[in-house]
C-alpha positions in Angstrom: 50.1 156.3 41.6 47.7 154.8 44.1 44.9 154.6 41.3 47.5 152.8 39.0 48.3 150.1 41.5 44.6 149.3 42.1 44.1 148.9 38.4 47.0 146.5 38.1 45.7 144.5 41.1 42.2 144.0 39.6 43.6 143.2 36.2 45.8 140.4 37.8 42.5 139.1 39.7 40.3 139.2 36.5 43.0 137.2 34.6 43.0 134.4 37.2 39.0 134.5 37.2 39.0 134.4 33.5 41.6 131.4 33.6 39.3 129.5 36.1 36.2 130.2 34.2 37.8 128.9 30.9 39.2 126.0 32.7 35.8 125.0 34.2 34.2 125.4 30.7 36.8 123.2 29.2 36.3 120.7 32.0 32.4 120.8 31.6 33.1 120.2 27.9 35.1 117.2 28.6 32.5 116.0 31.0 30.0 116.4 28.4 32.1 114.7 25.9 32.7 111.6 28.1 29.0 111.6 28.8 28.1 111.8 25.2 30.6 109.0 24.3 29.3 106.8 27.0 25.7 107.3 25.8 26.6 106.6 22.2 28.2 103.4 23.3 24.9 102.5 25.2 22.9 103.4 22.2 25.3 101.3 20.1 25.2 98.1 22.1 21.5 98.4 22.9 20.7 98.9 19.4 22.9 95.9 18.3 21.1 93.4 20.8 17.8 94.9 19.9 18.2 93.0 16.6 17.5 89.8 18.2 16.2 86.8 16.2 12.4 87.2 16.2 11.8 83.4 15.3 13.8 82.4 18.3 11.9 84.7 20.5 8.5 83.8 19.3 8.9 80.1 19.2 11.5 79.4 22.0 11.5 82.6 24.2 15.2 83.0 23.5 17.2 86.3 23.0 20.0 86.0 20.5 21.5 88.0 17.8 22.4 86.2 14.6 26.0 87.1 14.2 26.3 85.4 10.9 23.7 87.5 9.4 22.3 84.6 7.5 25.6 83.4 6.0 26.4 80.6 8.4 29.7 82.0 9.2 30.5 84.2 12.3 30.9 87.9 11.2 32.1 89.7 14.3 33.7 92.5 12.2 30.2 93.2 10.7 28.7 93.1 14.4 31.4 95.7 15.5 30.7 97.9 12.6 27.0 97.7 13.5 27.9 99.2 17.0 29.8 102.0 15.3 27.1 102.9 12.9 24.7 103.5 15.9 27.3 105.4 17.8 28.1 107.9 15.1 24.7 109.8 15.0 25.0 110.3 18.8 28.6 111.5 18.6 27.5 114.1 15.9 24.6 115.7 17.9 26.4 118.5 19.8 28.9 121.2 18.9 31.9 118.9 20.2 34.1 117.4 17.4 33.7 113.7 18.5 34.9 110.9 16.1 35.7 107.2 16.4 39.5 106.8 15.8 39.9 103.1 16.7 38.1 100.2 18.6 37.3 96.7 18.5 35.6 93.8 20.3 37.5 92.6 23.4 35.3 89.8 24.4 32.0 88.0 23.3 30.0 85.0 24.1 28.0 82.5 22.1 25.0 80.3 22.9 27.2 77.1 22.6 30.1 78.2 24.7 30.9 75.9 27.6 28.8 73.2 26.4 25.8 75.4 25.8 25.8 77.2 29.3 24.6 80.4 28.0 21.7 78.8 26.2 21.1 76.7 29.4 21.0 79.8 31.6 18.5 81.5 29.4 16.1 78.6 29.5 16.3 78.3 33.1 15.7 81.9 33.7 12.8 81.8 31.5 11.3 78.9 33.1 11.8 80.3 36.6 10.0 83.5 35.6 7.2 81.4 33.9 6.7 79.0 36.9 7.8 80.9 40.1 9.3 79.6 43.2 6.4 77.3 44.2 5.8 75.9 40.7 9.7 75.0 40.4 9.4 73.0 43.8 6.3 71.2 42.9 7.8 70.2 39.5 11.1 69.1 41.0 9.2 66.9 43.6 7.1 65.3 41.0 9.9 64.5 38.6 12.2 63.3 41.4 9.5 60.9 42.7 8.8 59.6 39.3 12.5 59.3 38.3 13.4 57.4 41.5 10.8 54.8 40.8 12.1 54.6 37.0 15.7 54.1 38.2 14.7 51.3 40.6 12.8 49.6 37.9 15.6 49.9 35.4 18.0 48.5 38.0 15.8 45.7 38.8 15.5 44.6 35.2 19.3 44.9 35.0 19.6 42.4 37.7 17.3 40.0 36.0 19.3 40.3 32.8 22.5 39.6 34.7 21.1 36.1 35.7 21.1 35.3 31.9 18.2 32.7 32.5 17.1 33.0 28.8 20.5 31.8 27.5 20.7 29.2 30.2 17.2 27.9 29.0 18.4 27.9 25.4 21.4 25.8 26.3 19.4 23.4 28.5 16.8 22.8 25.8 19.5 22.2 23.1 21.3 19.8 25.3 18.0 18.0 26.0 17.4 17.7 22.3 20.9 16.3 21.7 20.4 13.8 24.4 17.2 12.8 22.8 18.7 12.3 19.4 21.6 10.2 20.8 19.1 8.2 22.7 16.9 7.6 19.5 20.1 6.8 17.5 21.0 3.9 19.9 17.7 2.3 19.6 17.1 -0.6 17.0 16.2 0.4 13.6 12.6 1.7 13.6 12.6 2.3 17.3 11.9 5.7 18.9 13.0 7.2 22.1 10.1 7.3 24.8 10.0 10.9 25.5 6.8 11.8 27.4 4.8 14.7 25.9 4.3 18.1 27.9 0.7 18.1 29.2 0.5 22.1 28.6 1.5 24.4 25.9 5.1 25.9 26.2 4.8 29.7 26.0 8.4 30.3 26.0 9.2 29.7 22.3 6.3 31.8 21.3 7.5 34.6 23.3 11.0 34.4 22.0 9.4 34.6 18.5 7.5 37.6 19.4 10.6 39.3 20.9 12.1 39.3 17.6 9.4 41.4 16.1 9.9 45.2 15.8 9.0 46.9 19.0 6.7 49.5 17.2 4.7 46.7 15.5 3.8 45.5 19.0 3.3 48.9 20.9 1.7 51.1 18.3 -2.0 50.5 17.3 -1.6 52.2 13.8 2.1 52.0 12.7 1.1 53.6 9.4 0.5 56.8 11.2 3.9 57.1 12.4 6.1 60.1 11.3 8.4 59.3 8.3 10.4 62.4 9.0 14.3 62.2 8.6 17.0 64.6 8.8 20.7 64.8 8.2 22.3 65.1 11.8 25.9 65.5 10.7 25.8 69.2 10.5 24.0 69.8 13.6 25.3 71.6 16.8 26.3 68.2 18.6 28.0 66.7 15.5 30.3 69.4 14.2 33.2 71.6 15.3 31.7 74.8 17.0 32.6 78.4 16.8 33.7 79.7 20.2 33.4 83.0 22.0 36.4 85.0 23.2 37.6 86.4 26.5 35.8 86.3 29.9 32.5 88.2 30.3 31.6 89.0 33.9 28.0 88.0 34.7 26.0 85.9 37.0 27.5 82.4 37.4 24.6 79.7 37.2 25.1 77.2 39.9 23.3 74.3 38.2 21.0 72.3 40.5 18.4 69.5 40.5 15.7 72.2 40.2 17.5 73.8 37.2 17.7 70.4 35.4 14.0 69.9 36.1 13.2 73.3 34.6 15.3 72.7 31.5 13.7 69.4 31.1 10.3 70.9 31.4 11.3 73.4 28.7 12.1 70.5 26.3 8.6 69.2 27.0 6.9 72.5 26.2 8.9 73.6 23.2 9.8 70.2 21.5 7.3 67.8 19.9 6.6 64.3 21.2 4.8 61.2 20.1 1.7 62.4 21.9 2.1 65.9 20.7 4.1 66.1 17.5 5.9 69.2 16.5 4.0 71.4 14.1 7.0 73.0 12.9 9.6 71.5 10.4 12.3 69.0 11.1 11.6 66.2 13.3 8.1 65.6 14.8 9.3 63.6 17.9 12.0 66.0 19.0 12.0 65.2 22.8 12.5 61.4 21.7 15.5 62.6 19.6 17.3 63.6 22.8 16.9 60.0 24.0 17.6 58.3 20.7 20.0 60.7 18.9 19.0 59.5 15.6 17.9 61.4 12.5 14.8 59.4 12.1 11.5 59.8 13.9 10.8 56.2 13.9 14.4 55.2 15.1 14.1 57.6 18.1 10.6 56.3 18.8 11.7 52.8 18.7 14.7 53.4 21.1 12.3 55.3 23.4 9.9 52.4 23.4 12.5 50.0 24.2 13.6 52.0 27.1 10.0 52.0 28.3 9.7 48.2 27.8 12.8 47.6 30.0 11.3 49.8 32.7 8.0 48.1 32.7 9.7 44.6 32.6 11.4 45.4 35.9 8.1 46.4 37.4 6.3 43.4 36.2 8.9 41.0 37.1 9.1 42.3 40.6 5.2 41.6 41.1 5.4 38.1 39.5 8.2 37.3 41.7 6.6 38.4 44.9 3.1 37.2 44.1 2.4 33.7 45.5 -0.5 32.8 43.3 1.4 33.6 40.2 4.5 31.9 41.5 2.7 28.8 42.0 1.2 28.9 38.5 4.5 29.5 36.9 6.3 26.7 39.1 3.5 24.2 38.0 4.0 24.9 34.2 7.9 24.8 34.6 7.7 21.4 36.2 5.4 20.2 33.5 7.9 21.5 30.8 10.9 20.1 32.6 9.3 16.8 32.8 8.3 16.8 29.1 11.9 17.6 28.1 13.3 15.0 30.6 15.2 17.7 32.4 13.5 17.9 35.9 16.5 19.6 37.5 16.0 22.6 35.2 12.5 23.2 36.4 13.8 26.2 38.6 15.6 27.8 35.7 12.5 27.2 33.5 10.3 28.9 36.1 12.5 32.0 35.9 12.4 32.2 32.0 8.6 31.9 32.3 8.4 34.7 34.7 10.7 36.7 32.4 8.3 36.0 29.4 5.2 36.7 31.3 6.7 40.0 32.4 7.8 40.9 29.0 4.3 40.2 27.6 2.7 42.3 30.4 5.1 45.0 29.6 4.2 45.1 26.0 0.6 45.7 26.9 1.6 48.4 29.3 3.8 50.2 26.7 1.0 49.9 24.2 -1.4 51.6 26.6 1.0 54.4 27.1 1.2 54.9 23.3 -2.5 54.8 23.3 -2.8 57.6 25.7 -3.7 55.7 28.7 -2.1 55.8 32.2 -0.1 52.8 33.8 0.4 52.3 37.5 3.9 52.6 38.7 3.5 49.4 40.5 1.4 46.3 39.8 -1.0 44.3 41.8 -3.5 41.5 41.5 -6.2 43.9 40.4 -4.5 45.8 37.7 -2.6 42.9 36.2 -3.7 42.2 32.7 -2.4 39.0 31.2 -3.1 35.5 32.5 -0.6 32.7 32.1 -3.0 30.9 30.0 -3.2 33.6 27.6 0.7 34.1 27.4 0.9 32.2 24.2 -1.9 34.4 22.6 -0.1 37.6 23.2 -0.6 38.9 19.7 -4.4 38.5 19.9 -4.2 40.0 23.4 -2.8 43.3 21.8 -6.1 44.1 20.2 -8.3 43.7 23.4 -9.8 47.0 24.5 -9.1 47.9 28.0 -9.8 50.6 30.6 -8.0 53.8 30.8 -6.0 52.3 33.5 -4.9 53.8 36.9 -5.7 57.6 37.1 -2.9 57.9 39.5 -0.4 56.3 37.2 2.0 57.7 34.7 1.2 58.5 31.1 3.5 58.5 28.1 4.8 62.0 28.8 5.5 61.4 32.5 7.6 58.4 31.6 9.3 60.6 28.9 10.1 63.2 31.6 11.6 60.5 33.8 13.7 59.2 30.9 15.0 62.8 30.1 15.9 63.4 33.8 18.3 60.4 33.5 20.0 61.8 30.5 23.2 63.8 31.1 23.0 67.6 31.0 25.1 67.8 28.0 23.0 65.4 25.9 19.7 67.4 26.8 21.5 70.8 26.1 23.1 69.8 22.8 20.0 67.8 21.7 17.7 70.6 22.4 20.0 72.9 20.3 19.9 70.4 17.5 16.3 70.6 17.1 16.1 74.3 17.3 18.6 74.3 14.5 16.8 71.8 12.4 13.7 73.6 12.7 14.9 76.9 11.8 16.9 75.7 9.0 13.8 74.7 7.2 12.6 78.2 7.2 12.7 80.0 4.0 16.0 82.0 3.9 17.3 80.4 7.1 19.1 77.4 5.7 22.4 78.3 7.1 21.2 79.2 10.7 23.7 78.0 13.5 23.3 78.1 17.2 27.1 78.7 17.5 26.6 81.9 15.6 24.1 83.1 18.1 25.6 86.1 20.0 24.6 86.1 23.8 26.9 88.9 25.3 29.8 91.2 23.9 32.4 93.7 25.2 33.9 96.4 23.1 36.6 99.0 23.6 36.5 102.2 21.6 38.7 105.1 21.3 36.9 108.4 20.5 39.0 111.7 19.7 37.4 115.0 21.1 38.1 118.2 19.1 41.2 116.4 17.6 43.1 117.1 20.9 42.3 114.5 23.3 41.1 110.7 23.1 38.8 109.1 25.5 38.5 105.3 25.7 35.2 103.7 26.4 34.9 100.1 27.5 31.3 98.9 27.4 29.8 95.4 28.1 26.3 94.1 27.4 24.5 90.8 27.3 21.1 89.3 27.7 22.1 87.8 31.1 24.6 90.3 32.3 
């Protein structure tokens, strides 16, 4: 009896041990299954995002997956199938019976979401890695200094325009002409009004005629060399209804700052063509100017940029003329002579302002021409670096061909001014404009005619149910993105 009781006891203990062992084995198997499922999801997502667009990386240092697969239409179902296709071989590796029973995309982000913030974030991150903290600060300081000067100059020019002196001059001259005609009509037949002749040549009418000319004819030495490239902008990013991402992906929130704007702008200067360094790719050649001009023609964008530069320089030059005693005395003397010649002495002050405006315009044409020729132009003018004398004002067209020195080495060149103009543009304008230029470039590549920035996948989250041994189902939620 004693031996039998011992055998039953050990049998009970052994059964409990076996149950524990089997439970442990099953638990280990389930842990292995969960690990294998998680690894398969990692492989699936990593493999998907490893299919980044090579052209975008090589030419623009951007990581994006073309989720349209060359069709121009967002194909997220195909994107999801790609993830599953890479998961299946991993799920089949061990003795466990693992199979995907259901799943789908719960969230995804595109380059153009939130007015292009994913695109903006990638660009800023790339530029920070390229320049470093010290380089970023130096760049910001330089741009802010130059932009501050440009803003002051634009405001100065605006104040001059608000005075409307040119319109007042035209009205006064027309009134003087009418008075002269009436006086002549009242004289006996054959008589003529006794109108004194101006002792000096009036340059105002000449400058007004020059102002009617095309700006590029004045500031470009060889207009025939300008790019004739044109594109249809109606289908570009900033002109069409865009695809949108889905859901909210948790990642680093970019707190945009002045330094970030400066970095994005420098990216534009590095990757986009300008008049000085035209793009060697397809699409427009003056891509940075497109962001300012928003036209599908290189010439039109360059014309708008040149007009902006001319306005800036007019503000600078008018400020110098207005504060220079010598030049003020010359303009006052000429204004008095013109007013006397037209029998409108009270208008001498107004005529003087018009002369200063014409003089500053003519000097500004020479400045912008120097910028387009590759020279530097000083931020502020003084007696030593002033180019055009009052006597030569009527001969502005002849002065355009005069060879001048390279200018002030401490001044700004064309691309420095272009940076300042870009800094004054809104963030949305710069982001959408640069995406327009990337689209236009890539669409001219063979087989890429349907490329769209709003089909560029930046991040994604998937939820997939995997059945284990046909008895249990595990759900994996996996998120991946280039900036997550």
